[in-house]
C-alpha positions as CSV (number, residue, x, y, z in Angstrom):
1,M,-10.5,-7.7,-16.7
2,A,-12.0,-9.5,-19.7
3,D,-11.5,-13.1,-20.6
4,S,-12.9,-14.4,-24.0
5,N,-13.8,-13.8,-27.6
6,G,-10.9,-11.6,-28.2
7,T,-12.3,-8.8,-26.0
8,D,-9.4,-9.2,-23.5
9,N,-6.7,-8.1,-25.9
10,V,-4.2,-5.7,-24.4
11,Y,-4.0,-2.4,-26.2
12,S,-1.1,0.1,-25.8
13,I,-1.3,3.7,-26.5
14,T,0.6,4.1,-29.6
15,Q,3.2,6.7,-30.4
16,K,0.9,8.3,-32.8
17,R,-1.8,8.6,-30.2
18,E,0.8,10.1,-27.7
19,S,1.9,12.6,-30.3
20,R,-1.8,13.6,-31.0
21,L,-2.4,14.0,-27.2
22,K,0.5,16.5,-27.1
23,R,-0.8,18.4,-30.0
24,N,-4.2,18.5,-28.3
25,L,-2.7,20.1,-25.2
26,K,-1.1,22.7,-27.3
27,S,-4.3,23.5,-29.0
28,Y,-6.2,24.2,-25.8
29,G,-7.0,27.7,-24.6
30,A,-6.1,28.8,-21.2
31,V,-9.6,27.9,-19.9
32,D,-9.5,24.4,-21.2
33,L,-6.0,23.8,-19.8
34,S,-6.9,25.2,-16.4
35,E,-10.0,22.9,-16.3
36,I,-7.9,19.8,-17.2
37,I,-5.5,20.6,-14.4
38,A,-8.4,21.0,-12.0
39,V,-9.8,17.7,-13.0
40,Q,-6.4,16.0,-12.6
41,S,-6.0,17.5,-9.1
42,E,-9.4,16.3,-8.0
43,I,-8.7,12.8,-9.5
44,A,-5.4,12.7,-7.4
45,Q,-7.2,13.7,-4.3
46,A,-9.5,10.7,-4.7
47,G,-6.6,8.5,-3.8
48,L,-7.1,4.8,-3.8
49,D,-10.8,4.9,-3.4
50,L,-11.7,3.5,-6.8
51,K,-15.4,4.3,-6.7
52,R,-14.7,7.9,-5.6
53,L,-12.1,8.3,-8.3
54,V,-14.4,6.9,-11.2
55,D,-17.2,9.1,-9.9
56,V,-14.9,12.2,-10.3
57,V,-14.1,11.2,-13.8
58,T,-17.6,10.8,-14.9
59,R,-18.9,13.9,-13.3
60,R,-16.1,16.1,-14.6
61,S,-16.3,14.6,-18.1
62,Q,-20.0,15.5,-18.2
63,A,-19.2,19.1,-17.1
64,L,-16.2,19.7,-19.3
65,T,-18.0,18.5,-22.4
66,R,-21.4,20.1,-21.7
67,S,-23.1,16.7,-21.8
68,T,-26.3,15.5,-20.4
69,G,-24.5,12.3,-18.9
70,A,-21.2,10.4,-18.7
71,V,-20.4,6.9,-17.9
72,V,-17.3,4.7,-17.3
73,E,-17.9,1.2,-18.9
74,L,-15.6,-1.5,-17.6
75,L,-14.8,-4.7,-19.6
76,D,-16.2,-7.9,-18.0
77,G,-15.9,-10.9,-20.3
78,T,-17.9,-10.2,-23.5
79,D,-19.8,-7.5,-21.8
80,L,-19.4,-3.7,-20.8
81,F,-20.6,-2.9,-17.3
82,Y,-21.8,0.6,-16.5
83,W,-19.5,1.1,-13.4
84,S,-20.1,4.8,-12.6
85,G,-22.6,7.2,-14.3
86,S,-23.4,10.8,-13.8
87,G,-26.3,13.0,-15.1
88,S,-28.9,11.2,-17.3
89,V,-26.8,8.0,-17.1
90,R,-26.5,7.7,-13.4
91,K,-29.8,5.8,-13.1
92,H,-28.5,3.2,-15.5
93,E,-25.5,2.1,-13.3
94,G,-25.1,-1.6,-13.4
95,L,-26.4,-2.0,-16.9
96,R,-24.5,-4.5,-19.0
97,I,-24.3,-4.3,-22.8
98,P,-22.6,-6.7,-25.1
99,V,-19.1,-5.6,-26.5
100,S,-20.1,-6.7,-30.0
101,G,-22.5,-4.6,-31.8
102,S,-22.0,-1.4,-29.7
103,L,-20.1,1.8,-30.3
104,S,-18.2,1.3,-27.0
105,G,-17.2,-2.2,-28.3
106,L,-16.0,-0.8,-31.6
107,C,-14.0,1.8,-29.7
108,I,-12.2,-1.0,-27.9
109,T,-11.6,-2.9,-31.1
110,K,-10.1,0.2,-32.9
111,G,-8.5,1.6,-29.7
112,T,-9.3,5.3,-30.6
113,V,-12.0,7.9,-29.9
114,L,-15.1,7.5,-31.7
115,R,-17.9,10.0,-32.3
116,C,-21.6,9.3,-32.9
117,R,-23.3,12.4,-34.4
118,D,-26.8,11.0,-34.4
119,S,-27.6,7.5,-33.0
120,E,-30.9,7.5,-35.2
121,T,-28.8,7.3,-38.3
122,D,-25.4,5.7,-37.1
123,N,-25.4,2.0,-37.9
124,R,-22.4,1.4,-35.6
125,V,-24.6,1.8,-32.5
126,D,-27.0,-0.3,-30.7
127,R,-30.0,1.9,-31.3
128,D,-32.3,0.2,-28.7
129,A,-29.7,0.7,-25.9
130,C,-29.2,4.3,-27.0
131,R,-33.0,5.0,-26.7
132,R,-33.0,3.2,-23.4
133,V,-30.4,5.7,-21.9
134,G,-31.7,8.8,-23.8
135,L,-28.6,8.9,-26.0
136,R,-28.7,10.9,-29.3
137,S,-25.0,11.7,-29.7
138,A,-22.0,10.5,-28.0
139,L,-18.3,10.5,-27.7
140,V,-16.5,7.3,-26.4
141,T,-12.7,6.9,-25.8
142,P,-10.7,3.8,-24.5
143,L,-9.6,3.7,-21.0
144,Q,-6.0,2.3,-20.6
145,C,-4.3,1.3,-17.3
146,N,-0.6,0.4,-17.4
147,G,-0.9,-0.7,-21.1
148,E,-4.0,-2.8,-20.4
149,L,-7.4,-1.9,-21.9
150,V,-9.9,-1.8,-19.0
151,G,-13.0,-0.1,-20.6
152,V,-14.2,3.1,-22.0
153,L,-15.1,6.7,-20.9
154,K,-18.3,7.8,-22.7
155,V,-20.1,11.2,-22.7
156,V,-23.7,11.4,-24.1
157,S,-26.1,14.0,-25.2
158,D,-29.8,14.0,-25.7
159,K,-29.3,16.2,-28.8
160,P,-27.7,15.2,-32.1
161,N,-24.4,16.7,-33.4
162,A,-23.4,17.8,-29.8
163,Y,-19.7,17.3,-30.0
164,T,-17.0,19.2,-31.7
165,D,-13.3,18.4,-32.3
166,R,-12.5,20.4,-29.1
167,H,-14.7,18.0,-27.1
168,V,-12.8,15.1,-28.7
169,H,-9.5,16.5,-27.6
170,L,-10.7,17.2,-24.0
171,L,-12.2,13.8,-23.6
172,E,-9.1,11.9,-25.0
173,T,-6.7,13.8,-22.8
174,L,-8.9,13.3,-19.7
175,A,-9.0,9.6,-20.3
176,A,-5.2,9.5,-20.5
177,F,-5.0,11.2,-17.1
178,T,-7.6,8.9,-15.7
179,G,-5.6,5.8,-16.9
180,S,-2.5,7.0,-15.1
181,M,-4.5,7.4,-11.8
182,L,-6.2,4.1,-12.2
183,H,-2.8,2.3,-12.4
184,S,-2.0,3.4,-8.8
185,A,-5.4,2.4,-7.5
186,L,-5.5,-1.0,-9.3
187,A,-2.1,-1.8,-7.9
188,H,-3.9,-2.1,-4.5
189,A,-7.2,-3.5,-5.5
190,R,-8.6,-4.7,-8.7
191,L,-12.0,-3.4,-9.5
192,A,-13.6,-6.7,-9.2
193,E,-12.2,-7.0,-5.7
194,D,-13.6,-3.6,-4.8
195,M,-17.0,-4.7,-5.8
196,Q,-16.7,-7.8,-3.8
197,R,-15.6,-5.8,-0.7
198,K,-18.9,-3.7,-1.0
199,A,-20.9,-6.9,-0.7
200,S,-21.9,-8.1,2.7
201,V,-19.5,-10.6,4.3
202,D,-21.1,-14.2,3.8
203,A,-21.5,-16.6,6.6
204,S,-18.3,-18.6,5.8
205,A,-16.2,-15.4,6.1
206,R,-17.7,-14.6,9.4
207,S,-17.2,-18.1,10.6
208,E,-13.5,-18.1,9.6
209,S,-13.0,-14.8,11.4
210,D,-14.7,-16.1,14.6
211,A,-12.5,-19.2,14.4
212,G,-9.4,-17.0,14.1
213,R,-10.3,-14.9,17.1
214,S,-11.0,-18.0,19.2
215,R,-7.7,-19.5,18.2
216,L,-5.8,-16.3,19.2
217,Q,-7.7,-16.0,22.4
218,G,-6.7,-19.5,23.3
219,L,-3.1,-18.8,22.5
220,I,-3.1,-15.6,24.7
221,G,-5.3,-17.0,27.6
222,T,-3.5,-20.4,28.0
223,G,0.0,-18.8,28.2
224,G,1.2,-20.3,25.0
225,I,3.6,-17.4,24.3
226,T,7.3,-17.9,25.2
227,P,9.8,-15.1,25.2
228,V,13.3,-15.6,24.0
229,F,16.1,-13.2,23.8
230,Q,19.0,-12.6,21.3
231,P,22.1,-10.7,22.3
232,I,23.1,-7.4,20.6
233,V,26.9,-6.8,20.8
234,E,29.7,-4.3,20.3
235,I,31.2,-5.9,17.2
236,A,34.8,-4.8,18.1
237,T,34.7,-6.3,21.7
238,K,31.8,-8.9,21.5
239,R,30.6,-7.0,24.7
240,I,26.8,-7.5,25.2
241,V,25.0,-4.1,25.0
242,G,21.5,-5.3,24.8
243,H,19.0,-8.1,23.9
244,E,16.1,-8.1,21.5
245,A,13.1,-9.8,23.0
246,L,11.2,-12.1,20.6
247,S,8.2,-14.3,21.0
248,R,7.8,-17.9,20.2
249,F,4.4,-19.6,19.8
250,P,3.4,-23.3,20.1
251,A,5.0,-25.5,17.4
252,D,2.8,-25.8,14.4
253,G,4.1,-26.6,10.9
254,K,1.3,-24.4,9.4
255,M,1.6,-21.4,11.7
256,T,4.9,-19.5,11.8
257,V,5.2,-16.4,14.1
258,D,4.6,-14.2,11.0
259,A,1.5,-16.2,10.2
260,W,0.1,-15.7,13.8
261,F,0.6,-12.0,13.4
262,E,-1.0,-12.1,9.9
263,L,-4.0,-13.9,11.4
264,A,-4.2,-11.3,14.2
265,E,-4.3,-8.5,11.5
266,R,-7.0,-10.2,9.6
267,V,-9.3,-10.6,12.6
268,G,-8.4,-7.2,14.2
269,M,-6.4,-8.5,17.2
270,C,-2.9,-7.2,16.4
271,F,-2.9,-5.0,19.5
272,E,-4.1,-7.8,21.8
273,L,-1.5,-10.1,20.6
274,E,1.3,-7.6,20.9
275,V,0.3,-6.6,24.4
276,A,0.3,-10.3,25.4
277,C,3.8,-10.7,24.0
278,I,5.0,-7.6,25.9
279,S,3.6,-8.9,29.1
280,T,5.3,-12.2,28.8
281,I,8.5,-10.6,28.0
282,V,8.3,-8.1,30.9
283,D,7.4,-10.8,33.4
284,A,10.3,-13.0,32.2
285,V,12.8,-10.2,32.5
286,M,11.7,-9.2,36.0
287,A,11.7,-12.8,37.3
288,S,15.2,-13.5,36.1
289,S,18.7,-12.4,37.2
290,P,19.5,-8.9,36.1
291,M,20.4,-9.0,32.4
292,P,23.2,-6.8,31.0
293,G,22.2,-4.1,28.5
294,Y,18.9,-2.8,27.3
295,I,15.9,-5.0,26.4
296,S,14.3,-4.2,22.9
297,L,10.6,-4.8,22.6
298,N,9.0,-5.1,19.1
299,V,6.1,-2.7,18.8
300,S,3.7,-1.6,15.9
301,P,2.9,2.1,15.4
302,R,-0.5,1.5,17.0
303,T,0.9,-0.2,20.1
304,L,3.5,2.5,20.4
305,L,0.6,5.0,20.5
306,E,-1.8,3.1,22.8
307,Y,0.2,1.0,25.3
308,D,1.2,2.5,28.6
309,F,4.9,2.1,28.4
310,E,5.5,4.7,31.0
311,R,4.6,1.9,33.5
312,L,7.3,-0.5,32.5
313,P,9.4,-1.6,35.5
314,D,12.5,0.6,36.1
315,R,15.7,-1.1,34.7
316,R,17.8,2.0,33.9
317,A,20.7,0.5,36.0
318,Q,20.8,-2.5,33.5
319,G,20.4,-0.4,30.3
320,G,16.7,0.4,30.2
321,W,14.1,-0.4,27.5
322,V,14.1,0.2,23.9
323,L,10.9,0.2,21.7
324,E,11.7,-1.2,18.3
325,L,9.2,0.0,15.8
326,T,8.0,-2.7,13.3
327,E,5.9,-2.8,10.2
328,H,2.9,-4.7,11.5
329,T,0.5,-1.8,10.8
330,Q,0.7,1.3,8.6
331,V,1.5,4.8,10.0
332,N,-1.5,7.0,9.4
333,D,-0.5,10.1,11.3
334,Y,3.3,10.8,11.5
335,T,2.7,14.1,13.5
336,L,0.9,12.1,16.3
337,L,3.4,9.3,16.2
338,A,6.4,11.7,16.3
339,A,4.8,13.5,19.3
340,R,4.4,10.1,21.1
341,V,8.1,9.1,20.4
342,K,9.3,12.5,21.8
343,H,7.1,12.1,24.9
344,L,8.5,8.6,25.5
345,Q,12.1,9.5,24.8
346,A,11.7,12.3,27.5
347,R,10.8,9.6,30.0
348,G,14.0,7.5,29.4
349,L,12.7,5.1,26.8
350,R,14.7,4.8,23.6
351,I,13.2,4.2,20.2
352,A,14.7,2.0,17.4
353,I,13.7,1.6,13.9
354,D,13.7,-2.0,12.6
355,D,14.6,-3.3,9.1
356,A,16.2,0.0,7.9
357,G,16.8,-0.3,4.1
358,A,14.2,-2.9,3.5
359,G,11.7,-0.5,2.0
360,F,10.6,3.1,1.9
361,S,8.6,2.9,5.2
362,S,11.5,2.1,7.5
363,L,13.6,4.9,6.0
364,R,10.7,7.4,6.3
365,H,10.4,6.3,10.1
366,V,14.2,7.2,10.4
367,L,13.6,10.7,8.9
368,R,10.3,11.5,10.5
369,L,10.8,10.1,14.1
370,A,14.3,11.0,15.2
371,P,15.1,7.5,16.7
372,D,17.8,6.6,19.0
373,I,18.8,3.4,17.2
374,V,18.5,2.2,13.6
375,K,18.9,-1.5,12.7
376,L,20.1,-2.4,9.4
377,D,18.0,-5.0,7.7
378,L,19.4,-8.4,7.2
379,S,18.7,-8.3,3.5
380,I,21.5,-5.7,3.3
381,I,23.8,-7.6,5.8
382,R,23.5,-10.9,3.9
383,D,26.6,-11.2,1.6
384,I,27.6,-7.6,2.4
385,D,31.2,-8.9,2.2
386,T,30.8,-9.7,-1.5
387,I,28.0,-7.5,-2.9
388,R,29.1,-4.0,-3.7
389,R,25.6,-2.5,-3.8
390,H,24.9,-3.8,-0.2
391,Q,28.0,-2.0,0.9
392,L,27.0,1.2,-0.8
393,L,23.6,1.2,0.7
394,A,24.9,0.4,4.2
395,S,27.4,3.2,3.8
396,A,24.8,5.8,3.1
397,I,22.9,4.8,6.3
398,I,26.1,4.6,8.3
399,S,27.0,8.2,7.3
400,F,23.5,9.4,8.1
401,S,23.6,7.7,11.6
402,R,26.9,9.1,12.3
403,D,25.9,12.6,11.5
404,T,22.8,12.4,13.5
405,A,24.2,10.6,16.6
406,I,22.1,7.5,16.0
407,D,23.3,4.1,17.2
408,L,23.6,1.6,14.3
409,V,22.9,-2.1,14.7
410,A,23.5,-4.7,11.9
411,E,20.9,-7.5,12.0
412,G,21.4,-11.0,10.8
413,V,25.2,-11.3,10.9
414,E,26.2,-14.9,10.3
415,T,29.7,-15.0,9.1
416,A,33.1,-13.7,10.2
417,S,33.6,-12.2,6.6
418,E,30.3,-10.2,7.1
419,Q,31.6,-9.1,10.5
420,D,35.0,-7.8,9.1
421,T,33.3,-6.0,6.4
422,L,30.9,-4.2,8.9
423,T,33.9,-3.3,11.0
424,R,35.6,-1.8,8.0
425,L,32.4,0.1,7.1
426,G,32.2,1.5,10.6
427,V,29.0,-0.4,12.0
428,P,29.4,-0.4,15.8
429,Y,26.9,-3.0,16.9
430,G,25.7,-6.4,15.6
431,Q,23.1,-9.0,16.1
432,G,22.9,-12.5,14.6
433,Y,23.7,-16.1,14.8
434,L,27.4,-15.3,14.8
435,F,27.1,-13.6,18.2
436,G,24.2,-15.7,19.7
437,R,20.9,-17.3,19.0
438,P,17.6,-16.4,20.6
439,S,17.2,-18.3,23.8
440,P,15.0,-18.4,26.9
441,L,16.2,-16.8,30.1
442,P,17.5,-19.0,32.8
443,A,15.0,-19.7,35.5
């Protein structure tokens, strides 16, 4: 967060301070502890909304310490920036003060709670700044996030000698809870990035978005999407049981298929691009000779919810359609998605979960959506013949699929040794270059 003159040093909470926090908790009465728990709960409910989280901290810090105001000051180079204020300090949000020559700066240097009993007689404070914000006494404690010092939490009073040892303990403990919650929030967006997002989008960003949309509209409108199909086989017999339908876009060294979808996500056209891919695949399937086995279409959660899959052409005699859930967009409402999955299954469509084992989201899909097919991610299949932990992870998913009557497909099978290991483990179906590469349908 900071960058020069020694103000960007990383401070860790020492064992001594941790022990002191534990003693502080033991010293609280029932009312104090319940208040701390209530604050922690409200902070957790703020989620990853950084401004909302910090606003909760300042407001509750003021209330807990019976202060006239509170502020979270963030390190920014050689300055401290008033990020969020409550009470008497709220009107000073945005104020910048130098780290050097201030009580907050000294708190950062020492890495401990400091108390100002009277700003008119305390030589450690910036007296002019104190008068400007109406501060007569104050408590200030470091804010640490994942071992990094990011700023301070400060409460102020317009009266001298407003704070007791109990208030010191309360503020220090609240700051520790705040730091742990900030860690999760900052993992998704640094505070500086959050401030940038609040600013209006400049002309160059708008121009880039317009150019991206225009490029995607050109791809969709000119028929630049080509469907290809990769076979899915029964490993023991090599019998084709289905095909995964994939899309290929015009050759461009700078734009892979993933890059096209990333561009679509940035400019808000993921749904349009997926629908265009589905349409070209369906047209190709219906124009070709009957294909053996099911056809698997890659769909995001949003497309699964919004696209009219009930109108897909009837090909039950050949094996039907499978909707393969991908990770292009996040699932916001599992209850709604699970209901949609059940509705589609009742109408003869099957649901597959792609990339199982690659992350928590895919496994959560398996548990929450009751799919018909689960596809083991190629990161597990690669070298499964030599890496024990890959075999153990696969075995766990195999056991679950067997107990729940889910068909299991191994993706990315490339070697005979991998195939032999999958057969030994009990994986019934496979997909990969060993069995066939993606190719267009014959005219």
